[in-house]
C-alpha positions in Angstrom: -6.3 14.6 -100.6 -6.4 17.3 -103.3 -3.5 19.6 -103.9 -4.6 23.1 -102.8 -4.0 26.1 -105.0 -2.7 28.2 -102.2 -1.5 27.9 -98.6 0.0 30.5 -96.2 2.9 28.2 -95.0 4.2 25.4 -97.3 6.7 23.1 -95.6 8.7 20.7 -97.8 9.7 17.5 -96.0 7.8 15.3 -93.5 10.8 14.4 -91.3 11.7 15.8 -87.8 12.2 19.4 -88.9 9.2 19.7 -91.2 6.8 18.0 -88.7 8.2 19.9 -85.7 8.0 23.3 -87.6 4.4 22.5 -88.7 3.3 21.4 -85.3 4.7 24.4 -83.4 3.7 26.9 -86.1 0.0 25.7 -86.1 0.0 25.9 -82.2 1.3 29.4 -82.3 -1.1 30.5 -85.0 -4.0 29.2 -82.9 -2.8 31.1 -79.9 -2.8 34.2 -82.0 -6.3 33.4 -83.3 -5.0 33.4 -86.9 -5.4 29.7 -87.6 -7.4 28.1 -90.3 -7.1 24.6 -91.7 -5.4 26.0 -94.8 -2.6 27.8 -92.9 0.0 25.1 -92.7 0.7 22.4 -95.3 3.5 19.8 -95.3 4.3 17.9 -98.5 6.7 15.0 -98.9 7.5 13.0 -102.0 7.0 9.7 -100.2 5.6 10.1 -96.7 6.2 10.7 -93.0 9.7 9.6 -91.9 10.5 8.3 -95.4 14.0 9.8 -95.2 16.8 10.2 -92.7 14.4 10.6 -89.7 12.9 7.2 -90.4 16.2 5.3 -90.3 18.0 7.4 -87.6 19.8 5.7 -84.8 17.8 7.9 -82.5 20.5 9.2 -80.2 19.6 12.3 -78.3 22.5 14.1 -76.6 23.9 17.5 -75.6 27.5 16.4 -76.0 28.9 19.1 -78.4 32.2 21.0 -78.2 30.5 24.1 -79.8 28.7 26.3 -77.3 26.0 27.2 -79.9 25.3 23.5 -80.6 25.2 22.7 -76.9 22.6 25.3 -76.2 20.5 24.3 -79.2 20.6 20.6 -78.1 19.6 21.5 -74.5 16.6 23.2 -76.0 15.8 20.1 -78.0 16.1 17.8 -75.1 13.5 20.1 -73.4 11.1 19.4 -76.3 11.7 15.6 -76.2 10.9 15.6 -72.5 7.5 17.3 -73.1 5.8 14.1 -74.4 8.0 11.0 -74.0 5.2 8.7 -74.8 4.2 10.3 -78.1 7.8 10.7 -79.1 8.8 7.2 -78.1 11.6 8.8 -76.1 13.8 6.8 -73.6 15.6 9.2 -71.2 18.4 6.8 -70.3 21.2 9.4 -70.5 24.3 9.5 -72.6 28.0 8.9 -72.0 31.0 10.4 -73.8 34.1 8.2 -73.0 37.3 9.7 -74.3 41.2 9.5 -74.5 43.7 12.0 -73.3 43.8 13.7 -76.7 40.2 14.8 -76.2 40.4 15.4 -72.4 40.6 19.2 -72.7 37.7 19.4 -75.1 35.4 17.2 -73.0 36.3 19.1 -69.8 35.2 22.2 -71.6 31.9 20.6 -72.5 31.4 19.5 -68.9 32.1 23.0 -67.6 29.7 24.7 -70.0 27.0 22.1 -69.3 27.3 23.1 -65.7 27.0 26.8 -66.7 23.7 26.2 -68.6 22.3 23.9 -65.9 22.5 20.7 -68.0 23.0 17.9 -65.5 26.1 15.7 -66.0 28.9 14.1 -64.1 32.5 14.4 -65.2 35.1 11.8 -64.2 38.8 12.2 -64.9 41.9 10.0 -64.8 42.3 6.5 -66.1 41.9 4.8 -62.7 38.8 6.7 -61.7 37.3 6.2 -65.2 37.8 2.5 -65.0 36.2 2.4 -61.6 33.2 4.4 -62.7 32.6 2.2 -65.8 33.0 -1.0 -63.9 30.5 0.2 -61.4 28.1 0.2 -64.3 29.5 -2.8 -66.3 31.5 -5.5 -64.5 33.1 -6.5 -67.7 34.2 -3.1 -68.9 37.7 -3.4 -70.4 38.3 -0.5 -72.8 41.8 1.0 -72.8 43.2 4.5 -73.3 40.4 6.2 -71.5 41.1 9.3 -69.3 37.7 11.0 -69.1 34.0 10.1 -68.9 31.2 12.7 -69.3 27.9 11.1 -68.1 24.9 13.2 -69.2 22.0 12.4 -67.0 19.5 13.7 -69.5 19.1 12.7 -73.2 19.1 9.1 -74.3 17.4 7.8 -77.5 14.0 7.6 -79.3 12.6 5.1 -81.8 12.8 6.7 -85.2 9.6 6.0 -87.1 7.5 5.7 -83.9 8.6 9.2 -82.8 7.9 10.7 -86.2 4.4 9.1 -86.3 3.7 10.6 -82.9 4.9 14.0 -84.0 2.8 13.8 -87.2 -0.2 13.0 -85.1 0.4 16.0 -82.9 0.7 18.2 -85.9 -2.5 16.8 -87.4 -4.3 17.5 -84.1 -3.4 21.1 -84.5 -4.9 21.3 -88.1 -1.7 20.8 -90.1 -2.3 19.0 -93.4 0.3 16.5 -94.5 0.2 15.4 -98.2 2.3 12.4 -99.0 3.4 11.4 -102.5 4.0 15.0 -103.6 7.4 15.6 -105.2 8.7 19.2 -105.5 10.0 19.8 -109.1 10.8 23.5 -109.0 10.0 27.0 -107.8 8.4 30.1 -109.3 9.6 33.6 -108.4 8.0 37.0 -108.4 9.9 40.1 -107.4 12.8 38.1 -105.9 10.5 36.0 -103.7 9.2 32.5 -104.1 5.6 32.8 -105.4 4.8 29.2 -105.9 6.1 25.6 -105.6 5.9 23.3 -108.6 5.1 19.7 -107.8 4.4 16.5 -109.8 0.8 17.0 -108.8 0.3 20.6 -109.6 1.4 24.1 -108.6 0.9 25.4 -105.0 1.1 29.2 -104.4 2.5 30.0 -100.9 3.2 33.1 -98.8 6.0 31.4 -96.9 8.1 28.3 -97.9 10.1 26.1 -95.5 12.7 23.7 -96.9 13.2 20.8 -94.4 14.5 18.1 -96.8 17.4 16.5 -94.9 19.6 14.5 -97.3 17.8 16.2 -100.2 18.8 19.7 -99.1 21.3 20.2 -102.0 18.7 19.2 -104.6 16.2 21.9 -103.3 19.1 24.3 -102.8 19.9 23.9 -106.5 16.3 24.4 -107.5 16.4 27.7 -105.6 19.5 28.7 -107.6 21.5 29.3 -104.4 25.4 29.3 -104.4 27.2 26.1 -105.4 30.3 27.3 -103.5 31.1 29.8 -100.8 34.0 32.0 -99.7 35.0 31.3 -96.1 36.9 33.7 -93.9 39.3 31.7 -91.7 40.3 32.3 -88.1 43.4 34.0 -89.4 41.4 36.4 -91.5 42.4 34.7 -94.8 39.7 34.2 -97.4 39.2 30.7 -98.8 37.4 30.8 -102.1 35.3 28.3 -104.1 34.6 25.9 -101.2 31.8 23.5 -102.3 28.6 24.2 -100.4 27.7 20.6 -100.2 29.3 17.2 -99.7 27.9 13.8 -98.8 29.0 11.5 -96.0 28.0 7.9 -95.7 26.6 6.9 -92.3 27.6 3.6 -90.8 25.2 1.9 -88.5 24.1 -1.6 -87.7 22.7 -4.0 -85.1 24.1 -7.0 -83.2 21.4 -9.6 -82.9 21.4 -10.2 -79.2 18.6 -9.7 -76.7 18.8 -6.0 -75.7 18.9 -7.1 -72.1 22.3 -8.5 -72.9 23.7 -5.0 -72.2 22.0 -4.2 -68.9 24.0 -2.6 -66.2 25.2 -4.4 -63.0 22.0 -3.4 -61.2 19.7 -4.7 -64.0 18.9 -1.4 -65.7 19.0 -0.2 -69.3 22.3 1.7 -69.7 22.9 5.1 -71.1 23.8 5.5 -74.7 27.5 4.8 -74.9 29.9 6.8 -77.2 33.5 5.8 -77.0 36.5 7.5 -78.7 40.0 6.2 -78.2 43.4 6.2 -79.8 44.2 2.7 -78.4 44.9 0.1 -81.1 41.8 -1.8 -82.2 42.4 -5.5 -83.0 40.0 -7.9 -84.7 37.8 -10.0 -82.4 37.9 -12.6 -85.2 41.6 -13.2 -86.0 43.5 -10.7 -83.8 44.8 -8.6 -86.7 45.2 -4.9 -86.3 42.2 -3.0 -87.6 43.5 0.6 -86.8 46.0 2.4 -84.6 44.5 5.8 -85.2 41.8 7.7 -83.3 38.5 5.9 -83.7 35.0 5.9 -82.2 31.8 4.1 -81.9 28.4 4.5 -80.3 25.9 1.9 -79.2 22.8 1.2 -77.1 20.4 -1.7 -76.4 17.2 -1.1 -78.4 14.1 -3.3 -78.6 13.0 -1.3 -81.7 16.0 -2.5 -83.6 16.0 -5.9 -81.9 19.5 -6.0 -80.4 22.4 -3.7 -79.6 22.4 -1.0 -82.2 24.9 1.7 -83.0 27.4 3.0 -85.4 30.9 4.3 -86.1 32.6 7.2 -87.8 31.0 8.2 -91.2 33.2 8.4 -94.3 33.1 11.1 -96.9 31.7 10.2 -100.3 34.7 10.9 -102.6 32.9 12.1 -105.7 31.4 15.4 -106.9 28.1 16.1 -105.1 26.3 16.3 -108.5 27.3 12.7 -109.1 25.9 11.4 -105.9 22.5 9.6 -106.1 20.5 10.3 -103.0 17.7 8.1 -104.3 17.0 5.3 -103.6 17.7 6.3 -100.0 18.8 4.4 -97.0 18.5 0.6 -96.9 17.2 0.7 -100.5 20.4 2.3 -101.8 22.8 0.0 -103.9 25.8 2.2 -102.9 25.4 3.5 -99.4 24.8 0.7 -97.0 27.2 -0.9 -94.6 29.1 -4.0 -95.5 31.4 -6.6 -93.9 34.2 -4.1 -93.2 32.0 -2.1 -90.9 30.5 -5.1 -89.2 34.0 -6.5 -88.5 35.3 -3.2 -87.1 32.2 -2.3 -85.1 31.8 -5.8 -83.5 35.5 -5.8 -82.6 35.0 -2.4 -81.0 32.2 -3.7 -78.9 34.4 -6.5 -77.7 37.1 -3.9 -77.0 34.7 -2.3 -74.6 33.0 -5.3 -73.0 34.2 -8.8 -72.5 30.6 -10.0 -73.0 30.8 -9.1 -76.7 33.9 -11.3 -77.4 33.1 -13.9 -80.0 29.8 -12.4 -80.9 30.7 -11.0 -84.4 28.7 -13.7 -86.2 25.5 -12.3 -84.6 25.7 -9.1 -86.6 22.5 -8.6 -88.5 23.2 -8.9 -92.2 20.4 -6.5 -93.3 20.7 -3.3 -95.3 21.4 -0.3 -93.0 23.0 3.1 -93.3 22.4 6.1 -95.5 24.0 9.4 -96.6 23.8 12.9 -95.2 24.2 16.2 -97.0 26.9 18.2 -95.1 27.6 21.9 -95.2 31.2 23.3 -95.6 31.8 23.3 -91.8 29.6 20.3 -91.0 27.2 22.4 -89.0 23.6 23.5 -89.8 22.4 26.4 -91.8 19.1 27.9 -90.6 18.3 31.0 -92.6 16.0 32.8 -94.9 16.6 33.1 -98.7 14.7 34.8 -101.5 12.8 36.9 -98.9 10.2 34.2 -98.0 12.0 30.8 -98.2 13.4 29.5 -94.9 16.0 26.7 -95.3 16.6 24.2 -92.6 19.8 22.5 -93.6 20.8 20.4 -90.6 24.0 18.9 -91.9 22.9 15.5 -90.6 22.5 16.7 -87.0 18.8 16.4 -87.6 16.9 13.8 -85.7 18.0 14.8 -82.2 17.2 18.5 -83.0 13.5 18.3 -82.6 13.4 21.7 -81.0 14.6 23.5 -84.1 11.1 23.4 -85.5 9.7 25.4 -82.6 12.5 28.1 -83.0 11.9 28.3 -86.8 8.1 28.6 -86.2 8.9 31.6 -84.0 11.1 33.2 -86.6 8.4 32.7 -89.3 6.1 34.7 -87.0 8.6 37.5 -86.5 10.1 36.5 -83.1 13.8 37.0 -82.4 15.5 33.7 -81.9 19.0 33.9 -80.3 19.7 30.1 -80.5 19.5 30.1 -84.3 21.6 33.2 -84.9 25.0 31.4 -84.9 23.8 29.2 -87.8 23.2 31.9 -90.5 24.6 31.4 -93.9 26.6 34.7 -93.6 28.9 33.1 -91.0 31.1 31.8 -93.7 31.9 35.1 -95.3 32.1 36.9 -91.9 34.4 34.3 -90.4 32.0 33.5 -87.5 32.8 29.8 -87.5 32.1 27.3 -84.8 35.2 25.9 -83.0 36.5 22.5 -84.0 37.1 19.7 -81.6 39.5 16.8 -81.6 36.7 14.2 -82.1 37.0 11.8 -85.0 33.4 12.5 -85.9 32.7 15.5 -88.2 29.6 16.6 -86.2 31.0 16.8 -82.6 
């Protein structure tokens, strides 16, 4: 397909945010009788789901301590539920299983889920939690658990299949998707972006949307946006020169057992399990202590991955952001894939949870997995307009599950007021309107 000289809306990135924005924007334009085939164009330097959306674990949940995130996720679950077949969505539910140090936080989540009408069940106390979990899994044996939040909605979706389905839906609305087009720069006129430079030519655009996932910093730099920010703390103090971006390495893998191996007592596929605990974790191989600090894992049976798939806490890449190579990305990266240490810890953690996983560490699939995410200063998304006509979707690695963001961004591009995105403006750093921080060991909870 030829590179057009001009388009009304140019979206950079064919992952979940770019595809969702394009799809919902094209639908809205049709309803307003303003649509033509040249209205919405998506470009990607490789192709649909070539980045983080294509390797995502696929977990879809509402479990967030931050009210703004919780409402945004509830909206996204609504979108997932509109077309489960096209989105390859499995609504099995989600469970947050926690220690006493997180009890108050999770109780707050449960209360606010009730307030917004998001169906969940909250169990408290170690004895009742053990009883509840053994009603699902006869061999449940995790220690140090005093609360279970069981979300009845949510679950998981198959990464590439869902993006292929979303791309097809966008295409059916007239969205053009050009693969193999790499953005190399921007042109400006009067403070606005007038055109996007690519390795296949220049495209003039009236509106530009950046939906680049892990490549967000690279596009941010091309737009000459701030390398650092001043953040107003909760005490009113100003913290200067905080780097805008950091990279975290994502740790995920698959245990090569039949996914049916994790069925519940009544023969059903279980909810996605997320466990955090401060109980000591010992090796399932030699009994040695792995950690006695707060740790967490998540896992689910998944025929797409061919086993029980999940992950553990990410770790920060301790080098300057400019020195981090995003490409080659994901399993092709020589630096950011999981190794034996992750496999040992994660498989031991599975055995900590279920007796059925004891002695199964050798079945861990020794295949490249993992990737990196570009994180904002507070690890939460930035959804905002820059240079007058350039909308940046910087998801801070919350991306895949947030399929509903595209619909909200499409609305804002067409002049609608969107309450759910307001808490994620860039100005929150200088104004001190920060999201509350939980006691979770994960940077995005």
